[in-house]
Each structure stands twice: as structure tokens, then as C-alpha cells.
C-alpha positions as CSV (number, residue, x, y, z in Angstrom):
1,M,0.0,0.0,0.0
2,T,1.3,3.5,-0.9
3,T,1.5,5.8,2.1
4,P,0.6,9.4,1.2
5,T,3.0,12.1,2.5
6,G,0.4,14.7,3.2
7,D,-0.1,15.9,-0.4
8,N,-3.8,15.1,-1.1
9,T,-3.3,15.5,-4.8
10,L,-1.5,12.1,-4.8
11,L,-4.5,10.3,-3.4
12,S,-6.7,8.1,-5.6
13,V,-10.2,7.7,-4.3
14,L,-13.2,5.4,-5.2
15,V,-16.7,6.8,-4.2
16,I,-19.4,4.2,-4.0
17,D,-23.0,5.5,-3.7
18,D,-26.1,4.8,-5.7
19,Q,-27.3,8.5,-5.7
20,E,-25.7,10.8,-8.2
21,H,-26.2,13.9,-6.2
22,V,-24.4,12.3,-3.2
23,R,-21.4,11.4,-5.5
24,N,-21.3,14.9,-6.8
25,W,-21.3,16.3,-3.3
26,V,-18.5,14.0,-2.3
27,H,-16.6,15.1,-5.4
28,S,-16.9,18.7,-4.3
29,V,-15.7,18.0,-0.8
30,L,-12.7,16.1,-2.1
31,K,-11.9,18.8,-4.6
32,R,-11.8,21.4,-1.8
33,I,-9.0,19.6,-0.1
34,G,-7.1,18.9,-3.3
35,I,-8.2,15.4,-4.2
36,T,-9.1,15.2,-7.9
37,N,-8.2,11.6,-8.9
38,V,-11.7,10.2,-8.1
39,V,-13.6,7.3,-9.7
40,D,-17.4,6.8,-9.2
41,A,-19.4,3.6,-8.7
42,A,-23.2,3.6,-8.5
43,D,-23.3,0.3,-6.6
44,G,-21.2,-2.7,-5.5
45,R,-21.1,-4.2,-8.9
46,E,-19.5,-1.2,-10.5
47,A,-17.2,-0.9,-7.6
48,L,-16.1,-4.5,-8.1
49,A,-15.4,-3.8,-11.8
50,A,-13.3,-0.7,-10.8
51,V,-11.1,-2.5,-8.2
52,T,-10.4,-5.4,-10.5
53,E,-9.5,-3.2,-13.5
54,P,-5.8,-4.1,-14.5
55,G,-3.4,-1.8,-12.8
56,S,-6.1,-0.2,-10.6
57,W,-5.2,1.1,-7.1
58,F,-7.2,3.2,-4.7
59,D,-5.7,4.8,-1.6
60,L,-9.1,5.4,-0.2
61,I,-12.6,3.9,-0.7
62,L,-15.7,5.7,0.5
63,C,-18.6,3.3,0.5
64,D,-22.4,3.7,1.2
65,L,-24.3,0.9,2.9
66,R,-27.8,1.0,1.5
67,M,-27.5,0.4,-2.3
68,P,-29.5,-1.6,-4.8
69,G,-28.0,-4.6,-6.6
70,R,-25.0,-5.2,-4.2
71,D,-25.3,-3.3,-0.9
72,G,-22.5,-2.1,1.3
73,I,-22.2,-5.2,3.4
74,E,-22.0,-7.4,0.3
75,T,-19.4,-5.0,-1.1
76,I,-17.3,-5.2,2.1
77,R,-17.4,-9.0,1.8
78,A,-16.3,-8.9,-1.8
79,F,-13.4,-6.5,-1.1
80,S,-12.2,-8.6,1.8
81,A,-12.2,-11.7,-0.5
82,L,-10.2,-9.8,-3.1
83,G,-7.6,-8.9,-0.4
84,L,-7.8,-5.2,-1.0
85,E,-5.3,-3.1,0.9
86,S,-7.0,0.3,0.4
87,A,-8.0,2.4,3.3
88,F,-11.8,2.1,3.7
89,V,-14.5,4.5,5.1
90,I,-18.2,3.7,5.5
91,M,-20.5,6.7,5.0
92,S,-24.3,6.3,5.4
93,V,-27.5,7.8,6.8
94,E,-28.2,4.6,8.8
95,E,-28.5,4.7,12.5
96,E,-25.3,4.8,14.6
97,R,-25.6,1.2,15.7
98,I,-25.7,-0.1,12.1
99,L,-22.7,2.0,11.2
100,E,-20.8,0.6,14.1
101,T,-21.7,-3.0,13.3
102,A,-20.7,-2.5,9.6
103,G,-17.4,-1.0,10.7
104,V,-16.7,-4.0,13.0
105,L,-17.5,-6.4,10.1
106,A,-15.1,-4.5,7.8
107,E,-12.3,-4.8,10.4
108,V,-12.8,-8.4,11.2
109,Q,-12.7,-9.3,7.5
110,G,-9.3,-7.6,7.2
111,L,-10.1,-4.3,5.6
112,H,-8.1,-1.2,6.6
113,L,-11.1,0.7,8.1
114,L,-10.4,4.3,8.9
115,G,-13.8,4.9,10.4
116,T,-17.5,5.4,9.8
117,V,-19.1,8.8,8.8
118,P,-22.7,9.8,9.0
119,K,-23.9,11.6,5.9
120,P,-23.4,14.2,4.6
121,L,-19.7,14.0,4.2
122,T,-17.9,17.2,5.2
123,I,-14.2,18.4,5.3
124,E,-14.4,18.4,9.1
125,K,-15.4,14.7,9.1
126,L,-13.0,13.6,6.4
127,E,-9.7,15.3,7.4
128,P,-9.2,13.3,10.6
129,L,-9.7,10.1,8.7
130,L,-7.2,11.1,6.0
131,A,-4.6,11.7,8.7
132,R,-5.0,8.1,9.7
133,I,-4.1,6.8,6.2
134,R,-0.5,7.7,6.9
135,N,-0.6,5.5,10.0
136,I,-1.6,2.3,8.2
137,P,1.3,-0.1,8.6
138,G,3.3,-0.6,5.4
139,K,5.9,-3.1,4.5
140,S,9.2,-2.6,6.2
141,A,12.1,-2.1,3.9
142,L,14.0,-4.5,6.1
143,G,11.4,-7.2,5.6
144,A,8.9,-8.8,7.9
145,P,10.1,-10.2,11.2
146,L,10.0,-14.0,11.6
147,A,6.9,-15.5,13.1
148,P,7.2,-17.1,16.6
149,E,8.4,-20.7,16.1
150,S,6.8,-21.7,19.3
151,D,3.4,-21.1,17.8
152,L,3.9,-23.1,14.6
153,R,2.4,-26.4,15.9
154,A,-0.7,-24.5,17.2
155,A,-1.0,-23.0,13.7
156,F,-1.4,-26.4,12.1
157,I,-3.6,-27.8,14.9
158,G,-5.8,-24.7,15.1
159,K,-6.1,-24.4,11.3
160,E,-4.6,-20.9,11.3
161,L,-2.9,-21.5,7.9
162,T,-4.9,-20.5,4.8
163,L,-4.4,-20.4,1.1
164,M,-4.8,-17.3,-1.1
165,Y,-5.0,-17.5,-4.9
166,Q,-3.2,-15.2,-7.3
167,P,-4.7,-15.2,-10.8
168,K,-2.6,-15.9,-14.0
169,V,-3.6,-14.9,-17.5
170,H,-2.7,-16.0,-21.0
171,L,-1.0,-13.1,-22.9
172,R,-2.1,-14.0,-26.4
173,S,-5.8,-14.6,-25.7
174,G,-6.2,-12.6,-22.5
175,E,-8.0,-15.5,-21.0
176,F,-7.8,-16.6,-17.3
177,A,-5.1,-19.2,-17.1
178,G,-5.5,-20.4,-13.5
179,A,-4.1,-19.4,-10.2
180,E,-1.1,-19.9,-7.9
181,A,-1.9,-21.1,-4.3
182,L,0.0,-19.0,-1.8
183,V,0.0,-19.9,1.9
184,R,-0.6,-17.3,4.7
185,W,-0.7,-17.6,8.5
186,K,-3.5,-15.8,10.3
187,H,-2.1,-15.7,13.8
188,P,-4.8,-15.2,16.4
189,T,-3.0,-12.3,18.2
190,L,-0.2,-11.1,15.9
191,G,-2.2,-10.8,12.7
192,L,-1.4,-12.0,9.2
193,F,2.1,-13.4,8.4
194,Q,3.4,-13.5,4.9
195,P,5.3,-16.6,3.8
196,S,8.7,-15.0,4.3
197,A,7.9,-14.7,8.0
198,F,7.4,-18.4,8.7
199,I,8.4,-20.6,5.7
200,P,12.2,-20.4,6.5
201,I,11.4,-21.8,10.0
202,I,9.2,-24.6,8.5
203,E,12.0,-25.5,6.0
204,E,14.3,-26.2,8.9
205,S,12.1,-29.1,10.2
206,D,11.2,-32.3,8.4
207,D,8.0,-32.6,10.3
208,Y,6.7,-29.1,9.8
209,S,7.8,-29.2,6.1
210,A,5.8,-32.4,5.6
211,M,2.8,-30.9,7.4
212,L,2.9,-27.8,5.2
213,T,3.2,-29.9,2.0
214,E,0.1,-32.0,3.0
215,F,-1.8,-28.9,3.9
216,C,-1.1,-27.1,0.6
217,L,-1.7,-30.1,-1.6
218,C,-5.0,-31.0,0.2
219,E,-6.4,-27.4,0.2
220,A,-5.3,-26.4,-3.3
221,I,-6.5,-29.6,-5.0
222,A,-9.8,-29.5,-3.1
223,C,-10.3,-25.9,-4.4
224,A,-9.6,-27.1,-7.9
225,G,-12.1,-29.9,-7.3
226,R,-14.9,-27.5,-6.3
227,W,-14.3,-25.5,-9.4
228,T,-14.4,-28.6,-11.6
229,A,-17.7,-29.7,-9.9
230,A,-19.1,-26.2,-10.7
231,G,-18.3,-26.7,-14.4
232,Q,-15.2,-24.4,-14.4
233,P,-12.0,-26.5,-14.4
234,L,-9.3,-24.5,-12.6
235,S,-5.6,-24.9,-13.3
236,I,-3.8,-24.6,-9.9
237,A,-0.1,-24.1,-9.2
238,I,1.2,-25.3,-5.8
239,N,4.5,-24.4,-4.2
240,L,6.4,-27.4,-2.9
241,S,9.5,-27.6,-0.7
242,P,12.3,-29.8,-2.2
243,R,11.9,-31.8,1.0
244,A,8.6,-33.1,-0.5
245,F,10.6,-34.8,-3.2
246,D,12.4,-36.9,-0.6
247,R,9.2,-38.9,-0.4
248,L,9.2,-41.6,-3.0
249,D,5.4,-41.9,-2.6
250,L,4.7,-38.2,-3.4
251,P,3.4,-39.1,-6.9
252,E,0.9,-41.5,-5.4
253,Q,-0.1,-38.9,-2.7
254,V,-0.8,-36.2,-5.3
255,E,-2.5,-38.7,-7.6
256,A,-4.9,-39.9,-4.9
257,L,-5.8,-36.3,-3.9
258,A,-6.5,-35.5,-7.6
259,K,-8.7,-38.5,-8.1
260,D,-10.7,-37.8,-4.9
261,A,-11.3,-34.3,-6.1
262,N,-12.0,-35.3,-9.7
263,V,-9.2,-33.0,-11.0
264,S,-7.3,-33.8,-14.1
265,P,-3.6,-34.2,-13.5
266,D,-2.7,-31.7,-16.2
267,H,-4.6,-29.0,-14.2
268,I,-2.1,-29.3,-11.3
269,T,1.3,-27.7,-11.5
270,L,3.9,-28.3,-8.8
271,E,6.4,-25.5,-8.4
272,V,9.9,-25.9,-7.0
273,T,12.2,-22.8,-6.5
274,E,15.4,-23.1,-8.5
275,T,17.6,-22.0,-5.6
276,Q,16.2,-24.8,-3.4
277,I,17.0,-27.7,-5.7
278,E,20.1,-28.8,-3.9
279,R,19.1,-32.0,-2.1
280,N,19.2,-35.7,-3.2
281,A,19.4,-35.2,-6.9
282,V,18.8,-38.9,-7.8
283,R,15.7,-39.1,-5.6
284,M,14.3,-35.7,-6.9
285,I,14.8,-36.9,-10.6
286,D,13.0,-40.2,-9.7
287,V,10.0,-38.5,-8.1
288,A,9.8,-35.6,-10.6
289,T,9.8,-38.0,-13.5
290,R,7.1,-40.2,-12.0
291,L,4.9,-37.1,-11.4
292,R,5.3,-36.2,-15.1
293,L,4.5,-39.8,-16.1
294,K,1.2,-39.5,-14.1
295,G,0.3,-36.3,-16.1
296,F,1.2,-33.6,-13.5
297,R,3.0,-30.5,-14.5
298,L,6.3,-29.3,-13.0
299,S,7.5,-25.7,-12.9
300,I,10.9,-24.3,-12.0
301,D,10.2,-21.1,-10.0
302,D,12.3,-18.0,-9.6
303,F,14.4,-19.0,-12.6
304,G,17.6,-17.0,-13.0
305,T,18.3,-16.6,-9.3
306,G,20.3,-19.9,-8.8
307,Q,23.8,-20.8,-9.8
308,S,23.1,-23.8,-12.0
309,G,19.7,-23.3,-13.6
310,L,20.6,-24.8,-17.0
311,V,21.8,-28.0,-15.4
312,K,18.6,-28.3,-13.4
313,L,16.5,-27.7,-16.6
314,Q,18.5,-30.5,-18.3
315,S,18.2,-33.0,-15.5
316,L,14.6,-32.5,-14.4
317,P,11.5,-32.9,-16.5
318,F,10.1,-29.3,-16.0
319,N,7.5,-28.2,-18.5
320,E,7.1,-24.6,-17.2
321,L,9.7,-21.9,-16.5
322,K,8.8,-19.0,-14.2
323,I,10.9,-15.8,-14.6
324,D,11.7,-14.3,-11.2
325,R,10.0,-11.0,-10.3
326,R,13.3,-9.2,-9.7
327,F,13.9,-9.4,-13.5
328,V,10.3,-8.9,-14.6
329,D,9.5,-5.7,-12.6
330,G,11.0,-2.8,-14.5
331,C,12.2,-4.9,-17.5
332,A,10.7,-2.3,-19.9
333,T,13.1,0.4,-18.6
334,S,16.2,-1.7,-17.6
335,A,18.4,-3.0,-20.4
336,A,19.9,-5.6,-18.0
337,K,16.6,-6.9,-16.8
338,R,15.3,-7.0,-20.4
339,A,18.3,-9.1,-21.4
340,V,17.7,-11.7,-18.7
341,V,13.9,-11.8,-19.5
342,Q,14.6,-12.2,-23.2
343,A,17.2,-14.9,-22.7
344,S,14.8,-16.8,-20.3
345,L,12.0,-16.6,-22.8
346,A,14.2,-17.8,-25.7
347,L,15.3,-20.7,-23.5
348,S,11.8,-21.7,-22.6
349,Q,10.7,-21.5,-26.2
350,S,13.6,-23.6,-27.4
351,L,12.8,-26.2,-24.8
352,R,9.1,-26.1,-25.6
353,M,8.3,-25.0,-22.0
354,V,5.5,-22.7,-21.0
355,S,6.9,-19.3,-19.8
356,V,5.4,-17.5,-16.9
357,A,6.4,-14.0,-15.8
358,E,5.7,-13.3,-12.1
359,G,5.6,-9.9,-10.4
360,V,4.2,-7.9,-13.3
361,Q,3.3,-4.6,-11.7
362,Q,3.1,-2.0,-14.6
363,R,1.7,-1.7,-18.1
364,P,5.1,-1.1,-19.9
365,D,6.4,-4.4,-18.6
366,W,3.2,-6.2,-19.7
367,D,3.5,-4.7,-23.2
368,L,7.2,-5.7,-23.5
369,L,6.5,-9.3,-22.3
370,T,3.7,-9.6,-24.8
371,E,6.1,-8.4,-27.5
372,L,8.8,-10.8,-26.5
373,G,6.3,-13.8,-26.6
374,C,5.8,-14.6,-22.9
375,D,3.0,-17.2,-22.5
376,V,1.5,-16.4,-19.1
377,M,1.7,-13.5,-16.5
378,Q,0.8,-12.9,-12.9
379,G,1.4,-10.0,-10.6
380,F,-0.3,-7.0,-8.9
381,F,-1.0,-5.3,-12.3
382,I,-3.5,-8.2,-12.9
383,A,-4.6,-8.9,-9.3
384,R,-3.3,-9.5,-5.8
385,P,-3.6,-12.8,-4.0
386,M,-7.2,-13.3,-2.8
387,T,-9.5,-15.9,-1.3
388,E,-11.3,-18.6,-3.3
389,D,-14.5,-16.6,-3.3
390,G,-12.6,-13.5,-4.4
391,L,-11.0,-15.5,-7.2
392,A,-14.4,-16.5,-8.5
393,A,-15.6,-12.9,-8.4
394,W,-12.4,-11.7,-10.1
395,A,-12.6,-14.4,-12.8
396,T,-16.2,-13.3,-13.6
397,Q,-15.1,-9.6,-14.0
398,W,-12.1,-10.6,-16.1
399,A,-14.2,-12.7,-18.4
400,I,-16.7,-9.8,-18.9
401,R,-13.7,-7.4,-19.6
402,Q,-12.4,-9.8,-22.3
403,R,-15.7,-9.9,-24.3
């Protein structure tokens, strides 16, 4: 999330209200304090389209409660599912108790609620809320602190781990290509931990690593199964620790889960990070080859960051190559990054592998990757990681946009 420095002209605002005269009034209030980058939505459906537009970002969302079609509570639910990081303000003529309850709902569902405002909106009501935007925690430049190792077992037992899903799209057709399953830890008192805060701890333990592998496989494949049952087969990518390949029965484990969920093997991609492929080479080749024989797909993740990527590509039966975000982000303006991306794409094409660019965050990079012939993209320019419900809502909006 961007953190405004006090210059209101830098703020981007979404106003959601079904009454045009209210939206016009809010525009006038915002303009008087220097905010001119404003987008309108007449109801929750228009708001959903606005926040899922490629490259969209709103620092602040002002949302009414009583609206036709999709009301404010439904909109709060949808925004939470999408994993929005925007600051959020509820404005309504409803009684104070309803406003308070709606605010509590927004907070418990993970939205950055600044407060609730009775209509009409005024400068006096808005300015204290804008001051709070600068106090919303951002990402530290030094990285997130490690999660408490002592709480890890409770995280598995208490089902505190969850999966979020980041959409991927085909460049040539623009169609939805599936999603990558990304694990998060919702700690009961410390809040949401990103993978970098707890995965390194898990990787140090055979037991925890096995528990995480089982959790991710079960949850992600079950998700794909629900989509298949609904008539919308979903291609799902699952990150695996190299420790998972120490188990000779991994192919049978994945096969059994796929059969139980009625998911075709070619809709399941298992991702292994290039820098982590340093364990028992013979066993990894054995397990990886048997997974491919059973029809599952294998992806080498963060390609270009290791020391022997070409050797690994030659020795393991990967059919997908993911270009690391550190080379993708800014490749349109950096000659060095462009050279790495171009070489990676040429390699994937010569080996008949699917190329995936991760970490696409801006339009120029999207355009360059399209020009260079990349197959699939994912990143914040397309969408942030979201819940399964959010993924369904996003996929619907994306399909509408492609017509």
C-alpha cells in the first residue's frame, strides 16, 4: 500500500454510492482539499469492476451501505475476499448502531477501516480520517520479522494457515489461465504473516515441512475440485519444498488427492524454486519423472536466481519456467533486466516450455513481455492474492472485460 506524504493531490479515491447527487457532493468535498483523482461507482457491482481493473489502485474507498444490486455489506465481503489493501471509510445515513456494526464487520474481515461517517460528508469529518491513512502499517524495507516458532504447531492444529490465490492470464488470448496457491498464516493475536515470516522456519524441520506440504496439496487440490464440480475447471499451481521430493510416494499422494477431487492431473502444477533444488538429486529426478508420467505439470520457480539453472533444466523434467519478479519488474526500462527476461523466454521456447512472468506490476512491462512472446503472466498489475471466493468474483469480472 502506498503511504501518502500529506499531499492530497497524490490520493486516488473510489466513491461508491447509488445516488448521483451524493457522489457529486463528495466530489466537491474532495476537490476542496485537493483530491481530484476520483472514480465513481453507483453500486457494489460497479465498484467490483473498478477495483479489478488491471493496474487499478485506490488509496481510499468511500462506501455507502444502502444500495440496490449489491449493498455495502456485500461489497465489504467482496473487497475482503479480493484482499484489497486500500483504506476504507463507511458513509451512510443509517443509525449509529448499524454504522458501528458494519465497521466491525469490515475490520474483522481484514479491511483497513479508517472509520464510519454519517452523511453528509464534510471536510471536518474527512480530514481526521485522511490523517489516519499515513498511520496504516506498510511493508518494512528490512522485511517482515520472523513469526514465533513456538506457535507453529498450534498454527497447524488450530487451522490458522490458509491459502490465497493469485490469478494468472494468457497473454495472447487474454483468458484466465488459473491461479497460484499461496500460503498465509492468520495468527490469532499477531495478525497476518506473509510466507517470508514463517516458511524459513518450517523449512528447517522435516515434520513441519511435511505438514505444510500436505496442507497445501490438500487445500489447493480441493479448491480445484470445487471449481471442476461447478463446471469451471481450474488450473492450480502449488509451491512445494524440495523436502517433499524426498518422499518416493509423493506421486501416489498427489494422484490420490486429484482422483478424490476429480481434478485432471494436467490442471495441477507443482512449483519448486530453483535455488532450493540442492538436495538428493537422484531421488528428486526419480520423483519428478514419475509425477510427469502421471500427467502432472512441473514448474521451476524464480528462474535465473540460482547458480546452475541450465543444469537443473536439463536433468529434471520441467515443462514450465517462471521468470523471477526481480527481473520482470521494470524490465521495460532496464536493459539488463530485459536481457535476462529475453534470454529466459528464448530458452523456454527452445525447450518447448511454458513461460510465466511473475511480479508484473506495470503496463510497460506487460507490453514488453507480450512483444517478447511470454505465455502467461501474474502480478499486482493483474490482481493481488485473494480468497477462493474472491478468485471466483475476479474471474467473472475478467471474463466480462475480455468480451
